[in-house]
N, C-alpha and C positions, 0 to 999 in steps of 0.2 A: 533459576536462571543464573548464569555466571555473572559475577560482578567484577567491574574493573577497578574496584576500590584498592587503595594503596596504603591501608592502615598498617602501622608498625606491628610486627609480630614477635613471638618468642624465639629463642634460639632454636628450638625444635622446629618451628615453622620456617625459620631461615634455612635450616638444613634441607628441608624438602624442596627448596627451589632448584637445587641441582638435579633433582629427579626429572625424568622425561616420560610423560605418558606414552603408552604403547602406540597411540595414534600417529606419532611422528615416525616411528619405525614402520608401521603399516603403510603410511603414505609413501615413504621412501621405497619400500619393496614394490608397491603397486606401480609407482612412477618408473622405476628402473625396468620393470617387466614390460611396460608399455613403450618405453623409449629405447630399448636395447638395440633395436635394428635401425632406429631413426637418428639417434644422436651420433655425431662423429666421434672418433676415438678420443680426441682431446677434451671433448665435453663430458664424455663418460668418466674420464679420469678426474676432471674437475669435480664432478658430482661425488665421486667416491672419496676423494681427498677431503672434501668439505663435510661429508657425512661422518667420516672418521673423526674429524676434529670436533664436530658438535657432539657426537656420541661420547667422546672422551671428556669433554669439558662440561657439558650441560649448561643450564641457564646460570647467569651470574647472580651473586647474592650481594647484600649490602656490605659484605666484607671486601668486595672488589672495589678499589678506589674510584674507578670510573662510574660505579653504580651505587655509591654509598648513600645517596639520597632517594633511591627508588627501590622499593621492595617488590619483587616480581613473583611472590609466592602464589598469588591468585592466578596469574598467567600460567605459571609452570604446572599447576595442578589441574588446569582446565582441559578436558578431553575434546579439544577442537578437532573437527573432522575435515578431511579433504573433500571439497565439493565435487559432485559428479557433473561433468561438462554437459551443459544444456538442460540440466534438471530443473532450473528456475527460469520461467518465462518473464522477461522484462520487456515492456512495450516502449515504443518510441515516445509515447506521451509521457511516460514516467521519466524518461531521460531528458525531455525537453527543458525541464526546469533547471537543469545543470549545465546547459549550453553556455559557451562564452561568446558573446557578440563580437564579431570582427575577427574571429580566429581564422587562420589560413586553412586549417583542417582540424578534425576532431576524431581521435581514435577512442573507442569505448571498449572497456574490458569488464565483463560481468563475472564475478567470482574467480578472477584470475585468468579468464579466457577471452580472447578477442571476439568481439561481436560485430562482424562486418555490416550486418543489417541495421545496426544502430549508429554506425560511424559515418562520417562525412569526409570523403577523400577525393571528391571531384575538383577539378581545376587547381591542382597543386601548383604552387609557384615554381618558377624555374630554379633549379639548383637544390630542391628539397626532395630527398628520397626517404620514404617512411612506410613502414608496414609492421605487421606482427613479427616479433622476434623469432618465434618458433617457425613461422612460415618462411622467413628468410633462411633459417638454418636448414629446414627440410628441403627447400627449393635449391639451396646451394649444394646439397648432397646429390641432387639429380641434374644440376647444371642449369636450371631454369628458375630465375628469380621472379617473384610476383610483380605485377605492374606497379610502377612508382617506387621500386625498391631494388637494391642490389645486395647480394649476400657477402660480397668481398669486404674485408675489414673486420668481420665479426670475430674470427679466431684471433686476429692480432690484438683485439682489445677486450673482449668479454672475459671477465674474471681475472684480468691482469692488474687491476688496481684495488678493488675491494679486498681487504685483508682478512682472509678466513682464519688466519692463525691468531690474530688479535681479537677479532670480533666474532662471537659465536652466532650472532644474528645474521651476519653476512655469510657465515658458514651454512647456517640452516637454510637461508635463501638459495645459496649456490647449489645445495643438494636437492631442494624441493621445488624450485621455480618451474612453472609449466608454460608460462607465456609472459608477454610484456611487449614493449615497443622498441623498435629499432629506428632511430632517427639519424639521418646523415645529411649534413649541409655541405654541399660541394664548395670547392675552393673559390673564394671571391664572391660567393652568393650573398645577397643582402635581402633577408626576409622582412618585409614591412609589417607582417602580422604574425602573432604568436601561434605556435603549435599547441593544441590542447589534448592532453592525455587524461582521460577520465577513467578512474578505477572504482567500480561499484561493488559493494558487498550487499548481497541479497540472500539472507539465510532462509526465509520462509519457514520459520519454526526450528531451524537447525543452527547450531553454533559451529561456524565454519572457519577455516584458516586459508589464507591465500598468501602467496609469496611472489608478488609482481617483480619483474626484472626489466630494467630499462637501460638501453645503451644509446648514448648520444655522442656522435662523432662530428665535431665542427672542424672542417678542414681549414688550412691557413687562409687568413684574410676574410673569413666568412663572418656573417653577422646575423644573429637569430635570438628568439626568445621562446622558451618552452614552459608550459604550465602543467604541472602534475597535480591532479585534483582527486582527493579521496573522499567518497561519499557513502552513505548507507541508505538502503531501502528497507524499511521496517525497523523494529526496535531490538532485534536479537543481538546478542553479543557475537562479535566476530574478531578474529585476529588477523591483521594485515601486517606482513613483514616484508617491506619493500627495500630493494637495493637499486640505486641508479649510479651508473658510471658515466661521467661526462668528460670527454677528452677534447681539449681545445688546442688546435694547431697554432703555429706562429701567427701573431697579430690578429687572432680571432677575437670577436667580441660576442659574448653569450650571456644571456640572463636566464636564470632558472627560478621558477616559482613553485614552491610547495604549498599547497592548500590542503589542510586537514580539517574537515567539517563533518565527520562521521557522528553517529549517535553516541549518547553518553554511556552506553554499555560496551563500546568498542575498545579494543587494544590496538594501538598502532605504533609500530617501530619502523622508522624510515632511516635509511643510510644514503647520503649523497657523497660520493667520492669524486673529487674534481682533480684532473691532471692538466696542468698548465704548461704550455710551451713558451718559448721566448716571445715577449711582447704581447702576450694574450691578456685579455681583460674579462674576468668572469664576475658575475653578480649572482649571489644566492639570496632569494627572498623567501622567508618562511612565514606562513600565516596559520597559526594553530588556534582554531576556534571550537573544535568539537573533541570527541573522544573521551573515554573515561580515564585511560592510562595511555599517555603518549610519550614516546621517546624520539627526539629529532636529532640525528647525528649528521653533522656537516664536516667534511674532512678534505680541504683543498691542499694540494701539494704544488707549490710554486717551483716548478722544475726547470724553468728557463729564465735567463737574465731579463730583468725589466718587466716581469709579469706583475699584474695588478689584480687584487681580489677584494670584493665587497661582500660581507656577510651581514645581512639585514633581516631582522625578524620582529614579529609581534606575536605574543601569546596571550590569550584572554581566557580565563577560567573562572568557574563558579561552582557552587554545590560541592561535590567531592572530587572534582576533576584533578588529575595529576599530570602536569605538563613539564617534561624534562628536556632540556636543550643542552647538547654536548657538542662543543666546537673544538676541533683540533686543526690548527693552521700550521703547516710546515713550510718554512722558508728554506729552500734547499740551494738556491743560487743567489748571486749578488744583485743589488739594486732593485729589489722587489718591494712592493708595498701592499699592505693588507689593512682593512678596516672592518671592525665588528661593532655593530650597533643592534642591541636587542632590548625591546621594551616589553614589560609584562604588566598585565592588569588582572588582579585576583580578588574574588569576592567569595562570600560564604566560607566554606572550609576548604577551598581549593588550595592546592600546593603547587608552586612552581620551582623549577631548578634551572639555573644557568651555570654551566661549567665551561668556561672558555679558556682554552690552553693554546698558547703560541710557542712554537718551538723554532728557534733560529739555529740552523746548523752551522758548523764551523766555517764553511765556505761562503755563507750568505752575508758577506760584508755589505754595508750601506743599506741594510734592511730598515724599512720604515713601517712600523706596525702600531695600531691603536685598537683598544678594546674598551667598549663602554656598555654597561648594563644598567638600565633604569627601570624601577618597579613602583607600581601603585598598589597598595593594599586597601581594599574598601571595607573590610570587616576585621574584627579583632581575632577571628579564627583563621583568616587567610595567612599563608606562610610562603616565604621565598627563601631558598638556599642559593646563594650566589658565590661563585668561586673563580674569580679571575686569576690567571696563572701565566707566568712568563718563564721560559726555559731557554737561556741564551748561551750559545757556545762560540759566538763571534764577538769581536771587541769594538767594531765600528758600526754601531746600530743606534736607532732611535725607536724605543718601544715604551708605550704607556698603557696603563689599564686603570679602570675604576668602576665602581658600582654605587648606586644610590637606591634607597628604599624610603618611600614616604606615603602620604595620604593626600586626598584632595584638600586643598587649602580652604578652610572655612571662610576666610576673608574674601577669596575669589567667588565662592558660592554666594556669600551674602551680597557682594557687589552686583552679581547678575540678578539675584532675587530683588534687590532694591530698584532695579531698572524695569521691574514688572514682568520678569521672566519666571515662569513657574519652576518648581524644584526639579521636576523630571527633565525639562528642557535645559536647565542650567547645568545639571550633572552631565547630561548628554554632551553639551558643548565642551565642558572641561575634559571629559574623557576622550572625546574625539580629537581635541587639540593634542592631547598626549599621544594618541595612536597615530595621528597624521604624520608624525615625524618619520614613521616607517614608510608611509606613502610618498613622502617627498623624495625618497631615494629611488623610486621606480620611474623609469623614463620611457617605457613602451606604452603608448596611449591605451591600447585595448586591454593590456594586462593590468595596467594601473586602474582603469575604470572598473574592471571586474573585481579587483581586490578592494577598491574603495566601497563598492556596493555591499560586499560581504561584511566589511569592517563596520560600516555605518549601521547595518542591521543588527550586528552582534552588540555593538556599543549601546544602541537604543534599548535593546532588550535588557542589558545590564542596568541601565539607568532606571528603567521601569521597575525592575525587581528590587533595586536598592531603595526606591521610594516606598514600595510595598513593605519591605522589611522595616524601614524606618517608621512607617505608620503603625505597624504591628507592635513595634517596641514602645512607641509613644502611648498606644492604647493600653498596653500592659502596665506601663508606669502609672498611668492615670488610675487604673483599677487598684493598684497597690496603694496609691495615695488616698483613695476613697476609703479603702479598708482601714487604713490607719486613722482617718478622721472618725469613722464609725466606732 
């Protein structure tokens, strides 16, 4: 089985990262043959340009500054296959466990393809248009859009923001995506409940790759929340390479939630590109709980005066998980504000990365930007690499950054234990208090409740495992002491 381990390798191993298994070329050839007559000219050109870029560049190595803390050798050498549409049967009962209570609608994608029989699209709120991205493009070609969706606006936005020149994973996605979600919130619409997009990997014995593509267009003065949720059925390794482009019109208010809870053999690379118009307010909430090797890219560009952006995240890792967070915030216009708050909890031999970069362009006077990364390491083998970074080309700005790394305070643990609280519950309380800082910045009730349930479950599991590890270590120490006495 392919492993998502991220152990450091030799220079020879590093060199192999730039290689590309033939499966990617095969997948591209098959997809182009299938879509040749169905894709519009502009989309065919986008795919061709993107493939040319990926084929020339290959996967990044640790010699690339943006990837210096993450070794992709195991991903690059894995022969992931393009899944055959409909080859895996997934039942509604299997999906039920992943539903979000209170969602306005739920689109389900299995191995990168829309599954209408598993989705819930009845009773859509006024002002929301949503459907499969490929269905909207296909129907736009023949002039008939699916119910609840319109195809106009796709050419204007799709592929216009994700940078295939700079990001090879965005290029790979742009070349190989087969389906995804198209969400459009009409001008002035206020959605009281979140949209849930569920992406399911189900290999059934095969190691598959998917490249989900999501386009979210929030028209001026609209208000909405969207949850992107990545899960696994089974224990097989899978590679999910997702790209989301979110366009916020003037004075739009949008919250985006990324939830990654795949199995521990999974590779997940997600890229969220945010384009903000004047007065818009965007929030990005990332919750990374699963996956073996995860890379979370968030790239907002504040392109209109007075835009505001919040980047909020929590990553929790144990065992040999590797969770890499790369934030690039670009202030392109004056009087914009951004806030980054990321908390990490790592146990076992897990490794976390936070690379937060703020770029203030020359015209972005009166910028107000803040960046904070806080981390808890629960074991001696856990590791965090944190790199806050400011790049300022304007002279009238207010920018700060900082990072902290620590452990659970033994005094706090002792205090709770002295009040009759058992060790597992005490650890759970302290860990949840640290993680809850992320929840406090979520304001959509249904989305927050969903996130809170997942975080509580993961934190409780971590507390139980830490108690087990502590007990095992204590037992081993007792044995050693007994041997010395003998």
